[in-house]
N, C-alpha and C positions, 0 to 999 in steps of 0.2 A: 504494500499499500504506500502511495506517494506521501510526501509531507503535507501537500495541500489537501489531499482527500482525508487524511488523518485529522488535520486542523478543522476542516469543514464539519467532519462528524463530531468533533469536540465542541465546536460552536453550536451546532444543532442541539447537542445534549444540554448545554448551558441555557439555550433559549427555551427548551422544553422545561427545564427545572425552574427557571424564572417565571414562566407561565403558571406552573403549578404553585409556586410559592405566593403568586399574586391572585390566586383563585380564578385564573383565566383559562379558557378552553384551549387545549393543545392545538397548535397550528393557527391560533388567532393572530399571531405576529409573523409577518413576512420577513425573510432574511434576504437582505440586498447585499451581495458580495461586491465590495468596492475594489475594483481591479485596476484603478489608476496606476500608472507607471509600470504595470506588470505586463509581460509579453502575451501575445496571443496563445502561446503554448499553455500558459498558466490558466487563462480563462477556459481553455478547452479541457483541461484537467478537471477543473471544478464542474464544468458542464457535463462531462462524462459521468461525474459522480451524483448528477441529478440537479445541480443548481442551474436555475433558469434566469434569474434576475441579476443584472450586473450595473454597478454604479461607476460613472466616470466623471472626472473633473476637467479633463483637457479635451477640447472639441475634436481637433484633428486626429489625435491618437484614438479617440473613441470611435469616430466615423470609420477609421481604417479597420478597427476590430469588428464593428457592426457590419461592415460590407463583406469582410472575409468570412463571417458566420451566417450569412442570410439563410443558408440551408438549414441551420440549426434551430432557427426560430427563437433565438434568445430575446429577452426583454431588456432594453437598454434605458437607463435612468440617468439623466444629467443632474449632477448634484454639486457642481461647482459654480463660482461667480461666472455670470454670463455677460459678455460684452455685446454691444449692439451689432457689431460686424460679424458676429458668429451665430446670430439668432437663426438664419436660414438653414444652416447645416443641421442645427439642433431640431428645428421644426421638421426637417425632412427625414431625420434618421433616428429619433428617440420616441419612446413611448411615454416617458415621464420626464418632467422637469421639476425638481424639488427646490430650486434656488431663485424663484422669481421674487425680487424685492422692490420692484418699481413698476409703474403702469406702462412706461415706454417699452420695456422688455416684453411684457405680455402682449401688448398691441402688436409688436413686430412678429412675435411667435404666431399670433392668431392670423395675421395677414399672409404669413409664409407657410402655414401648415398645408400641405397638398391636399386637395379636395378628396382624393381617393383613399386617404388614410383616416382612421378613426380619430376622434378628438384627442388632442394632446393633453395628457393628465397633468395637472399643475398643483404644486404645493407652494404656498407663500412662506418665504424664509423670514423668520423673525429674530431680531437680535435681542434675545431675552437677557443677555448679560450686560448689555450696553457697552461692549468692547468696541473702541474706536477702530481696531484692526479687522473687525468682523463685518462681513456683509449682512444684510437683513433690514427689513423695515422696523421702525420703532414699535413696540407694542401698542402704543396709543394710536398708531396709524393703520393697524392691521385690519380693522373692520371696513374702513373706507377703501382700502386697496382690494379686499376681498369682494366687496360690492361692485367694484369697477371691473375686476377680472372675470367675475361670474357672468357678466353681461356680454363678454367678448365671444364671437363666433369661432368655432374651430378648437376651442378649449374646453376642458371640463375641470373646474376647480374642485380639488379633492380634500385639501387640508393644509396643515401648517408643518413647517420644518424648523429646527433649530440646532445650533452647534454651540452648547454652552461652554464656558470657560472650564478647563479640565481641573478636576480635583479628585483626590482619593477618598474623601469623606462621604459616606453614603448619604447622609442627611443633606449635605450641600450639593450632591449630585441631583437629589430628587427635587429640590426647590425650583430650579428653572424648568424642569420637565412638567412640574405641577402648574407652574405659570403658563406654559404653552397649552396644557390641557384646559386650564380655566379660560384662556383666550378663545380656544376652539368652541367651548360651551357658549361663550358670549356671542360669537359669530353665528352659531347655530340658533341661539335664541333670538337673534335679529332677523332670522328667516332665511339664512343661507346655510343649506345642509353641507356639513363636512363629515367625512368618514375616516380621515387619515391623519395620523400623527407620525411624521418621520423624525424619530429622535432616538439617540442611543448609538454608541460606537463600541469598539472592542473593550474599552476600559469601564464603560458605565451601562452596558445594555440591561443589567438587572434592575438598576434604578429607573431606567426608562420604561421597561416592561411593567414595573410596579405602578407607574404613573400613567399607563394607558397607551404606550406606543403600539402603533400597528405595523410600522416598518422600522427595523433596525438596520443601520448601515455599517457593516463589518468588513474591514480591510486587513489590518495587521494580524488579527487573530487567525485569519484564513491563509493569507499569502505570505506573512512574515513582515519584518521591518523593511521599510522602503529605503532605497539609496537614490537621493535626488541628484547625485553628481552627474 
């Protein structure tokens, strides 16, 4: 058994244990394998072991992988900061975008989504930790952005995404995830149905599941430490 397959099985076991500990149904949280910077061969190893959904941060790298695996019918999620000049490629090649943080990006994705494809699934990224270095709309602006994005053609607004400031303290991990869940509830109460909370990574997936995550984005725990050199 390869290291990637072994790691994938270990993450699946962690996820199942987290669901059980939170009193949630087994399989209620989707595993998104974050394959950014990893070669196509690594993606194929995970796919051969049954993983179907993959997350990428870099548009050109991701599009090359998506085009090379068309026959595998994998599901590609864009999860990184998105520049205006890259929206067309994302609109044409991805099933999901988790990182919409302003209306301009959503409008470009809507205009550029090919008519023969199903609606592009959208999550609004919220900067729950208020870090200047992080992308995401302010929590106070979330409802207005959701209202605007929900009205656009070619898109389907699904939920919210966050990348909180890392910490090893479980209570501190849970607090921003709880904030995102409460924001989701407020948007739903305003008449915009959201069914997705994209939150939790390799170091904090248990806290995210405990607070209601429906998608966890796991890279390092599956593929290993990245070398950005």
